Z-matrix of the N, CA and C atoms (Angstrom, degrees):
N
C 1 1.440
C 2 1.523 1 109.93
N 3 1.297 2 117.57 1 104.81
C 4 1.467 3 119.26 2 -178.16
C 5 1.524 4 113.06 3 -69.92
N 6 1.326 5 118.19 4 -20.24
C 7 1.460 6 120.50 5 -179.36
C 8 1.532 7 111.45 6 -64.43
N 9 1.344 8 117.31 7 -42.66
C 10 1.458 9 120.93 8 -177.22
C 11 1.521 10 113.05 9 -81.46
N 12 1.307 11 117.81 10 -22.97
C 13 1.462 12 120.04 11 -178.85
C 14 1.531 13 112.52 12 -88.26
N 15 1.307 14 118.05 13 -11.22
C 16 1.457 15 121.41 14 -179.28
C 17 1.531 16 110.16 15 -76.10
N 18 1.303 17 116.62 16 131.55
C 19 1.458 18 121.35 17 -179.74
C 20 1.529 19 109.39 18 -78.41
N 21 1.323 20 116.28 19 134.84
C 22 1.459 21 122.26 20 -177.10
C 23 1.525 22 109.76 21 -92.05
N 24 1.307 23 117.59 22 139.66
C 25 1.458 24 123.20 23 178.11
C 26 1.518 25 109.29 24 -98.15
N 27 1.332 26 116.10 25 131.48
C 28 1.453 27 121.21 26 177.47
C 29 1.516 28 108.22 27 -96.53
N 30 1.314 29 117.62 28 123.70
C 31 1.459 30 122.07 29 178.47
C 32 1.528 31 108.40 30 -101.96
N 33 1.318 32 114.94 31 126.14
C 34 1.457 33 120.09 32 -179.37
C 35 1.527 34 107.18 33 -87.18
N 36 1.321 35 115.74 34 106.88
C 37 1.447 36 121.16 35 -168.62
C 38 1.526 37 114.85 36 -95.90
N 39 1.327 38 118.41 37 -15.19
C 40 1.463 39 120.35 38 -177.45
C 41 1.521 40 109.19 39 -117.06
N 42 1.337 41 115.52 40 148.41
C 43 1.457 42 119.83 41 -175.64
C 44 1.519 43 110.92 42 -135.86
N 45 1.329 44 115.42 43 147.01
C 46 1.463 45 123.30 44 172.65
C 47 1.517 46 107.54 45 -133.10
N 48 1.307 47 115.60 46 158.75
C 49 1.458 48 120.82 47 175.49
C 50 1.514 49 108.24 48 -124.32
N 51 1.342 50 116.15 49 133.85
C 52 1.456 51 122.33 50 178.25
C 53 1.526 52 108.57 51 -123.62
N 54 1.318 53 116.35 52 151.49
C 55 1.461 54 120.96 53 178.48
C 56 1.516 55 109.91 54 -87.90
N 57 1.333 56 115.36 55 148.15
C 58 1.460 57 121.57 56 176.88
C 59 1.521 58 108.44 57 -149.77
N 60 1.334 59 118.54 58 168.36
C 61 1.463 60 119.99 59 177.44
C 62 1.521 61 113.13 60 -66.20
N 63 1.334 62 118.24 61 -17.94
C 64 1.464 63 121.96 62 -179.61
C 65 1.517 64 112.67 63 -94.48
N 66 1.301 65 118.56 64 -5.11
C 67 1.456 66 123.15 65 -176.17
C 68 1.513 67 109.89 66 123.12
N 69 1.322 68 117.27 67 -172.11
C 70 1.470 69 119.24 68 -177.63
C 71 1.523 70 111.83 69 -70.14
N 72 1.335 71 114.53 70 140.85
C 73 1.464 72 122.29 71 176.27
C 74 1.513 73 107.43 72 -106.57
N 75 1.322 74 116.56 73 132.74
C 76 1.456 75 121.08 74 177.14
C 77 1.521 76 108.52 75 -99.27
N 78 1.321 77 115.63 76 125.40
C 79 1.455 78 122.05 77 177.08
C 80 1.522 79 106.99 78 -111.38
N 81 1.321 80 116.22 79 108.66
C 82 1.461 81 121.56 80 177.54
C 83 1.520 82 107.50 81 -100.60
N 84 1.324 83 116.85 82 136.80
C 85 1.465 84 119.49 83 -176.27
C 86 1.510 85 111.09 84 -151.75
N 87 1.313 86 114.07 85 163.44
C 88 1.448 87 122.22 86 174.10
C 89 1.514 88 106.80 87 -148.60
N 90 1.301 89 117.11 88 131.56
C 91 1.452 90 121.20 89 -176.60
C 92 1.507 91 114.79 90 -93.96
N 93 1.333 92 117.14 91 -4.26
C 94 1.445 93 118.83 92 -178.98
C 95 1.513 94 109.48 93 -153.25
N 96 1.262 95 123.40 94 142.17
C 97 1.454 96 130.62 95 0.01
C 98 1.530 97 112.78 96 -81.68
N 99 1.315 98 118.15 97 -22.08
C 100 1.466 99 120.38 98 177.62
C 101 1.527 100 107.52 99 -117.66
N 102 1.312 101 116.57 100 122.89
C 103 1.457 102 120.06 101 -179.23
C 104 1.529 103 107.74 102 -74.39
N 105 1.326 104 115.37 103 119.01
C 106 1.456 105 120.91 104 -177.92
C 107 1.526 106 108.27 105 -152.63
N 108 1.321 107 116.27 106 150.32
C 109 1.457 108 120.92 107 177.53
C 110 1.518 109 108.72 108 -139.43
N 111 1.335 110 116.51 109 151.00
C 112 1.455 111 123.04 110 178.05
C 113 1.516 112 107.52 111 -125.56
N 114 1.333 113 116.54 112 122.60
C 115 1.470 114 122.89 113 179.03
C 116 1.514 115 107.02 114 -106.28
N 117 1.342 116 116.92 115 123.27
C 118 1.455 117 120.47 116 179.51
C 119 1.517 118 110.23 117 -149.22
N 120 1.326 119 115.48 118 149.75
C 121 1.448 120 121.08 119 -179.09
C 122 1.516 121 110.18 120 -160.02
N 123 1.336 122 116.97 121 -179.37
C 124 1.457 123 120.33 122 -177.55
C 125 1.533 124 111.77 123 -66.61
N 126 1.322 125 116.29 124 123.43
C 127 1.452 126 121.37 125 179.11
C 128 1.507 127 115.09 126 75.04
N 129 1.327 128 117.62 127 3.87
C 130 1.469 129 121.67 128 -177.25
C 131 1.518 130 109.51 129 -100.73
N 132 1.323 131 117.19 130 146.12
C 133 1.465 132 118.49 131 171.58
C 134 1.526 133 109.17 132 -71.72
N 135 1.330 134 118.22 133 143.11
C 136 1.476 135 118.60 134 176.89
C 137 1.525 136 110.32 135 -68.15
N 138 1.325 137 115.06 136 135.00
C 139 1.467 138 121.48 137 -177.21
C 140 1.524 139 108.22 138 -120.37
N 141 1.323 140 116.09 139 124.42
C 142 1.464 141 122.09 140 176.74
C 143 1.524 142 108.17 141 -97.42
N 144 1.329 143 115.97 142 135.26
C 145 1.460 144 121.59 143 -174.92
C 146 1.519 145 109.25 144 -127.49
N 147 1.313 146 116.05 145 133.35
C 148 1.467 147 122.09 146 167.25
C 149 1.515 148 106.02 147 -107.82
N 150 1.336 149 117.22 148 99.36
C 151 1.470 150 120.82 149 -174.04
C 152 1.514 151 113.05 150 -69.17
N 153 1.309 152 113.90 151 156.19
C 154 1.454 153 122.72 152 176.04
C 155 1.513 154 108.88 153 162.54
N 156 1.310 155 117.73 154 127.90
C 157 1.466 156 120.22 155 -177.53
C 158 1.523 157 112.05 156 -61.38
N 159 1.311 158 117.51 157 -31.92
C 160 1.461 159 120.33 158 -178.14
C 161 1.518 160 113.03 159 -96.81
N 162 1.338 161 117.58 160 -44.40
C 163 1.460 162 119.87 161 -170.75
C 164 1.520 163 113.23 162 -126.99
N 165 1.309 164 119.13 163 35.09
C 166 1.455 165 121.04 164 177.46
C 167 1.524 166 110.46 165 -72.82
N 168 1.354 167 116.07 166 156.76
C 169 1.456 168 118.76 167 173.88
C 170 1.526 169 110.38 168 -146.53
N 171 1.324 170 115.41 169 162.51
C 172 1.458 171 123.35 170 -172.79
C 173 1.519 172 108.32 171 -125.65
N 174 1.339 173 115.94 172 141.81
C 175 1.455 174 121.54 173 176.62
C 176 1.531 175 108.81 174 -129.90
N 177 1.351 176 116.75 175 120.21
C 178 1.463 177 122.86 176 179.72
C 179 1.520 178 108.16 177 -115.35
N 180 1.320 179 116.93 178 125.30
C 181 1.470 180 122.25 179 -179.41
C 182 1.522 181 112.51 180 51.13
N 183 1.322 182 118.10 181 38.14
C 184 1.450 183 122.33 182 178.92
C 185 1.519 184 115.03 183 81.59
N 186 1.324 185 117.99 184 -3.57
C 187 1.463 186 122.14 185 -179.72
C 188 1.518 187 109.32 186 -101.83
N 189 1.337 188 116.76 187 124.22
C 190 1.466 189 121.64 188 179.28
C 191 1.523 190 108.95 189 -75.91
N 192 1.333 191 115.75 190 128.51
C 193 1.451 192 121.97 191 178.81
C 194 1.522 193 107.50 192 -102.91
N 195 1.319 194 117.59 193 113.47
C 196 1.469 195 118.37 194 179.05
C 197 1.531 196 110.47 195 -69.96
N 198 1.299 197 115.77 196 129.15
C 199 1.466 198 121.96 197 176.72
C 200 1.519 199 107.19 198 -113.98
N 201 1.303 200 116.22 199 111.99
C 202 1.463 201 120.56 200 -176.03
C 203 1.517 202 109.74 201 -109.94
N 204 1.306 203 114.48 202 167.49
C 205 1.462 204 119.75 203 175.84
C 206 1.512 205 108.66 204 -69.95
N 207 1.321 206 115.71 205 147.54
C 208 1.460 207 120.68 206 -177.57
C 209 1.505 208 112.76 207 -68.01
N 210 1.329 209 115.03 208 154.03
C 211 1.465 210 120.89 209 177.43
C 212 1.522 211 108.52 210 -127.07
N 213 1.297 212 115.78 211 53.54
C 214 1.450 213 122.01 212 -179.13
C 215 1.523 214 109.95 213 -68.90
N 216 1.320 215 116.85 214 146.29
C 217 1.452 216 119.71 215 -177.07
C 218 1.529 217 112.88 216 -81.37
N 219 1.325 218 117.35 217 -8.47
C 220 1.465 219 119.70 218 178.10
C 221 1.519 220 110.62 219 -72.32
N 222 1.327 221 116.30 220 160.83
C 223 1.441 222 120.43 221 -173.36
C 224 1.519 223 114.57 222 -84.84
N 225 1.307 224 119.86 223 -7.34
C 226 1.456 225 122.12 224 -177.92
C 227 1.533 226 108.54 225 -63.76
N 228 1.321 227 116.53 226 80.74
C 229 1.454 228 122.51 227 -169.79
C 230 1.523 229 113.42 228 -61.76
N 231 1.321 230 118.36 229 -47.53
C 232 1.469 231 119.33 230 -178.09
C 233 1.511 232 112.00 231 -65.29
N 234 1.325 233 117.37 232 -43.26
C 235 1.456 234 119.77 233 178.95
C 236 1.528 235 110.25 234 -67.01
N 237 1.325 236 117.55 235 -36.83
C 238 1.457 237 121.62 236 -179.55
C 239 1.521 238 110.60 237 -64.47
N 240 1.325 239 118.43 238 -40.12
C 241 1.448 240 119.94 239 -178.20
C 242 1.525 241 112.10 240 -70.48
N 243 1.320 242 118.13 241 -18.57
C 244 1.454 243 120.69 242 177.97
C 245 1.531 244 112.66 243 -96.71
N 246 1.317 245 117.81 244 -3.15
C 247 1.449 246 122.20 245 175.92
C 248 1.523 247 108.63 246 -75.03
N 249 1.324 248 117.50 247 135.54
C 250 1.461 249 122.83 248 178.76
C 251 1.524 250 108.73 249 -114.35
N 252 1.321 251 116.47 250 136.38
C 253 1.454 252 122.51 251 -178.85
C 254 1.520 253 109.40 252 -124.81
N 255 1.336 254 117.11 253 133.16
C 256 1.457 255 123.07 254 175.97
C 257 1.525 256 108.27 255 -128.41
N 258 1.332 257 116.52 256 129.93
C 259 1.459 258 121.94 257 -179.99
C 260 1.517 259 108.00 258 -106.82
N 261 1.345 260 115.33 259 120.26
C 262 1.462 261 122.17 260 179.55
C 263 1.523 262 106.56 261 -124.42
N 264 1.309 263 116.39 262 104.40
C 265 1.465 264 120.48 263 -177.47
C 266 1.520 265 110.01 264 62.81
N 267 1.330 266 115.59 265 -123.96
C 268 1.469 267 120.66 266 179.99
C 269 1.524 268 111.93 267 -92.23
N 270 1.320 269 117.90 268 2.31
C 271 1.465 270 121.75 269 -177.56
C 272 1.526 271 110.53 270 -103.07
N 273 1.314 272 115.07 271 140.39
C 274 1.457 273 121.81 272 175.64
C 275 1.526 274 107.45 273 -117.53
N 276 1.318 275 116.55 274 117.30
C 277 1.462 276 122.07 275 178.00
C 278 1.520 277 108.08 276 -101.26
N 279 1.324 278 115.57 277 137.92
C 280 1.455 279 120.44 278 -178.00
C 281 1.527 280 109.02 279 -135.28
N 282 1.321 281 116.37 280 128.09
C 283 1.462 282 122.76 281 175.08
C 284 1.521 283 106.00 282 -105.79
N 285 1.322 284 115.35 283 108.20
C 286 1.461 285 121.78 284 -173.99
C 287 1.528 286 110.03 285 -114.21
N 288 1.348 287 118.85 286 117.11
C 289 1.461 288 120.05 287 177.37
C 290 1.526 289 110.55 288 -67.60
N 291 1.334 290 115.12 289 139.40
C 292 1.463 291 120.08 290 178.01
C 293 1.518 292 111.74 291 -111.49
N 294 1.325 293 117.57 292 -22.92
C 295 1.464 294 122.24 293 175.92
C 296 1.520 295 107.51 294 -159.14
N 297 1.332 296 116.90 295 -167.84
C 298 1.455 297 120.49 296 -176.08
C 299 1.523 298 112.75 297 -60.21
N 300 1.311 299 119.23 298 -44.71
C 301 1.464 300 122.20 299 -176.54
C 302 1.525 301 113.10 300 -119.39
N 303 1.294 302 117.77 301 22.62
C 304 1.466 303 120.98 302 -179.21
C 305 1.515 304 110.36 303 -135.41
N 306 1.342 305 114.27 304 149.14
C 307 1.459 306 120.39 305 176.87
C 308 1.525 307 108.37 306 -148.28
N 309 1.312 308 115.05 307 159.48
C 310 1.470 309 121.44 308 177.87
C 311 1.526 310 107.26 309 -118.92
N 312 1.337 311 115.40 310 134.29
C 313 1.451 312 122.20 311 178.03
C 314 1.519 313 108.24 312 -103.40
N 315 1.338 314 116.00 313 125.73
C 316 1.454 315 121.88 314 -176.48
C 317 1.532 316 110.35 315 -119.35
N 318 1.336 317 115.92 316 144.08
C 319 1.463 318 121.44 317 170.82
C 320 1.516 319 107.24 318 -120.11
N 321 1.319 320 116.80 319 116.37
C 322 1.469 321 122.84 320 -177.47
C 323 1.523 322 111.40 321 52.66
N 324 1.325 323 116.86 322 37.72
C 325 1.458 324 122.27 323 177.21
C 326 1.516 325 115.21 324 86.43
N 327 1.333 326 118.50 325 -5.22
C 328 1.463 327 122.49 326 179.73
C 329 1.528 328 109.61 327 -101.50
N 330 1.336 329 118.64 328 128.41
C 331 1.476 330 119.98 329 179.81
C 332 1.532 331 111.09 330 -64.74
N 333 1.334 332 115.44 331 131.01
C 334 1.467 333 119.59 332 177.00
C 335 1.528 334 111.74 333 -118.20
N 336 1.341 335 118.09 334 -15.60
C 337 1.458 336 119.82 335 178.91
C 338 1.526 337 110.36 336 -162.08
N 339 1.333 338 114.34 337 154.27
C 340 1.465 339 123.04 338 172.17
C 341 1.523 340 106.79 339 -115.38
N 342 1.326 341 117.03 340 128.71
C 343 1.457 342 121.82 341 -179.72
C 344 1.520 343 109.46 342 -106.68
N 345 1.329 344 115.76 343 136.23
C 346 1.469 345 122.95 344 179.31
C 347 1.524 346 107.39 345 -122.44
N 348 1.324 347 117.19 346 112.10
C 349 1.452 348 121.69 347 -179.78
C 350 1.512 349 112.21 348 -96.15
N 351 1.318 350 116.00 349 -170.65
C 352 1.456 351 122.20 350 178.79
C 353 1.530 352 108.95 351 -126.06
N 354 1.312 353 116.92 352 158.59
C 355 1.462 354 120.78 353 176.70
C 356 1.526 355 111.73 354 -66.45
N 357 1.330 356 117.10 355 -26.27
C 358 1.465 357 120.50 356 178.40
C 359 1.519 358 113.15 357 -63.57
N 360 1.331 359 117.22 358 -20.16
C 361 1.473 360 120.74 359 179.82
C 362 1.517 361 112.60 360 -69.05
N 363 1.341 362 117.61 361 -14.84
C 364 1.457 363 121.13 362 -177.35
C 365 1.515 364 112.74 363 -98.13
N 366 1.316 365 117.69 364 8.67
C 367 1.452 366 121.58 365 178.80
C 368 1.513 367 111.91 366 -66.99
N 369 1.331 368 117.01 367 152.15
C 370 1.462 369 119.85 368 -176.66
C 371 1.529 370 113.57 369 -67.59
N 372 1.309 371 119.03 370 -23.56
C 373 1.459 372 121.14 371 -179.09
C 374 1.533 373 112.46 372 -96.31
N 375 1.308 374 118.06 373 3.54
C 376 1.464 375 121.70 374 -178.67
C 377 1.528 376 109.21 375 -78.57
N 378 1.332 377 117.16 376 118.49
C 379 1.462 378 120.78 377 -178.02
C 380 1.526 379 112.58 378 -96.22
N 381 1.325 380 118.09 379 -21.91
C 382 1.459 381 121.66 380 178.48
C 383 1.527 382 106.94 381 -118.63
N 384 1.327 383 118.41 382 101.38
C 385 1.462 384 121.49 383 -170.01
C 386 1.522 385 115.32 384 -66.13
N 387 1.330 386 119.26 385 -31.00
C 388 1.451 387 119.86 386 -174.85
C 389 1.514 388 115.35 387 -110.92
N 390 1.318 389 117.56 388 23.15
C 391 1.462 390 119.40 389 -176.47
C 392 1.528 391 112.00 390 -69.71
N 393 1.325 392 118.62 391 -28.04
C 394 1.461 393 121.63 392 -179.08
C 395 1.523 394 113.09 393 -95.29
N 396 1.318 395 118.61 394 -1.84
C 397 1.461 396 121.60 395 -175.19
C 398 1.533 397 111.24 396 -70.22
N 399 1.332 398 114.98 397 142.31
C 400 1.465 399 122.00 398 174.68
C 401 1.517 400 108.63 399 -107.81
N 402 1.321 401 116.94 400 139.93
C 403 1.453 402 121.28 401 -179.82
C 404 1.518 403 110.62 402 -113.96
N 405 1.318 404 116.52 403 137.44
C 406 1.460 405 123.24 404 172.76
C 407 1.526 406 105.83 405 -108.90
N 408 1.335 407 116.36 406 112.67
C 409 1.461 408 122.22 407 -171.15
C 410 1.520 409 112.30 408 -92.17
N 411 1.335 410 115.82 409 151.69
C 412 1.464 411 122.40 410 171.35
C 413 1.534 412 108.46 411 -83.35
N 414 1.316 413 116.41 412 177.74
C 415 1.468 414 121.06 413 -179.64
C 416 1.525 415 110.27 414 -94.56
N 417 1.333 416 116.36 415 159.05
C 418 1.456 417 121.72 416 174.78
C 419 1.510 418 114.67 417 78.56
N 420 1.326 419 118.37 418 35.48
C 421 1.459 420 121.91 419 -178.86
C 422 1.527 421 109.80 420 -102.56
N 423 1.329 422 115.87 421 150.15
C 424 1.453 423 119.14 422 176.12
C 425 1.530 424 109.95 423 -102.78
N 426 1.321 425 116.10 424 -178.87
C 427 1.466 426 121.17 425 -174.19
C 428 1.524 427 112.60 426 -63.57
N 429 1.331 428 118.25 427 -37.49
C 430 1.467 429 120.04 428 179.96
C 431 1.525 430 111.37 429 -68.57
N 432 1.330 431 117.45 430 -37.34
C 433 1.467 432 119.72 431 177.26
C 434 1.520 433 110.84 432 -59.68
N 435 1.323 434 115.91 433 -46.49
C 436 1.470 435 120.55 434 -177.07
C 437 1.533 436 110.33 435 -69.09
N 438 1.324 437 117.36 436 -44.19
C 439 1.467 438 120.48 437 -177.77
C 440 1.523 439 111.57 438 -64.06
N 441 1.312 440 117.12 439 -48.31
C 442 1.464 441 120.22 440 -177.72
C 443 1.524 442 111.04 441 -71.52
N 444 1.328 443 117.82 442 -37.65
C 445 1.457 444 120.85 443 177.35
C 446 1.509 445 112.46 444 -62.23
N 447 1.328 446 116.96 445 -48.27
C 448 1.466 447 120.52 446 179.12
C 449 1.523 448 110.32 447 -63.54
N 450 1.328 449 117.29 448 -39.89
C 451 1.463 450 120.84 449 -179.93
C 452 1.529 451 111.43 450 -65.05
N 453 1.328 452 117.64 451 -39.39
C 454 1.467 453 119.82 452 178.83
C 455 1.516 454 111.38 453 -64.65
N 456 1.321 455 116.91 454 -39.56
C 457 1.462 456 119.70 455 179.54
C 458 1.531 457 110.10 456 -68.75
N 459 1.340 458 118.20 457 -40.73
C 460 1.461 459 120.53 458 177.79
C 461 1.531 460 110.20 459 -63.54
N 462 1.320 461 117.00 460 -41.95
C 463 1.469 462 120.60 461 -175.65
C 464 1.522 463 113.19 462 -71.59
N 465 1.339 464 117.38 463 -44.41
C 466 1.460 465 120.41 464 -170.83
C 467 1.515 466 114.72 465 -109.84
N 468 1.320 467 118.62 466 -9.46
C 469 1.449 468 121.33 467 178.60
C 470 1.512 469 112.69 468 85.11
N 471 1.310 470 115.27 469 169.22
C 472 1.465 471 122.30 470 179.83
C 473 1.510 472 108.31 471 -112.35
N 474 1.298 473 117.12 472 113.02
C 475 1.456 474 121.31 473 177.78
C 476 1.503 475 112.61 474 119.34
N 477 1.302 476 114.46 475 -178.26
C 478 1.457 477 121.93 476 -176.18
C 479 1.522 478 109.60 477 -110.30
N 480 1.335 479 118.43 478 95.72
C 481 1.457 480 119.57 479 -177.93
C 482 1.520 481 113.12 480 -65.76
N 483 1.299 482 117.73 481 -19.44
C 484 1.454 483 120.68 482 179.59
C 485 1.510 484 112.81 483 -65.48
N 486 1.332 485 117.10 484 -26.26
C 487 1.458 486 120.23 485 179.37
C 488 1.524 487 110.09 486 -64.44
N 489 1.318 488 117.56 487 -43.87
C 490 1.459 489 121.75 488 179.43
C 491 1.529 490 110.50 489 -68.28
N 492 1.325 491 116.91 490 -42.83
C 493 1.460 492 120.29 491 179.45
C 494 1.527 493 110.81 492 -64.99
N 495 1.321 494 117.28 493 -38.46
C 496 1.469 495 120.51 494 178.71
C 497 1.524 496 110.95 495 -64.92
N 498 1.311 497 117.00 496 -40.30
C 499 1.460 498 121.85 497 179.75
C 500 1.530 499 110.82 498 -65.08
N 501 1.329 500 116.92 499 -44.78
C 502 1.470 501 121.04 500 179.66
C 503 1.523 502 110.44 501 -65.25
N 504 1.348 503 117.36 502 -45.78
C 505 1.460 504 118.75 503 -178.88
C 506 1.525 505 112.05 504 -66.48
N 507 1.338 506 117.78 505 -31.92
C 508 1.459 507 120.88 506 176.24
C 509 1.524 508 110.15 507 -62.45
N 510 1.338 509 117.11 508 -48.15
C 511 1.462 510 120.02 509 -178.82
C 512 1.521 511 112.24 510 -68.93
N 513 1.337 512 117.84 511 -31.70
C 514 1.452 513 119.38 512 174.79
C 515 1.522 514 111.60 513 -66.35
N 516 1.321 515 117.30 514 -37.15
C 517 1.468 516 121.24 515 175.90
C 518 1.518 517 111.68 516 -66.07
N 519 1.335 518 116.67 517 -39.02
C 520 1.458 519 121.18 518 -179.73
C 521 1.528 520 110.59 519 -67.26
N 522 1.320 521 116.47 520 -41.74
C 523 1.460 522 121.40 521 -178.20
C 524 1.522 523 111.17 522 -68.28
N 525 1.310 524 117.92 523 -41.03
C 526 1.473 525 120.29 524 -175.38
C 527 1.499 526 114.25 525 -88.70
């Protein structure tokens, strides 16, 4: 059956532009049938992202970068479980939520960007959690810092979605 053996091409039909220290970043994405995004900019390696707050992943130059949940030694359990860590060579990138719609991006423990999301990113039909997030970058970053940082925010979103879910489930328990 040639129909099932034929490889399907995904066309990224929607585009966004984000600012970065290296110039504008183009984020191409498509939410259906396969949720996928491509982050690319001047001097940056193209980064393919499969978004998802729980199981998103990033691919840089054809190499899959595992992004795992953080294992911080601090006791802030809910915030720790929403922290995402990606190790690329000798660099460790960490996306740490600081509030409901904000997150901090760290490289080897040093802040390199602040991400500001929107409440619309937490909607039940939202397939790309960080597509609306804005990043405020630090100085002295290279192309890999910007590419991986932007990709992590697109994949996992900016902020702690568990805070909103906890609030809603609390009030549902009180009402019922």
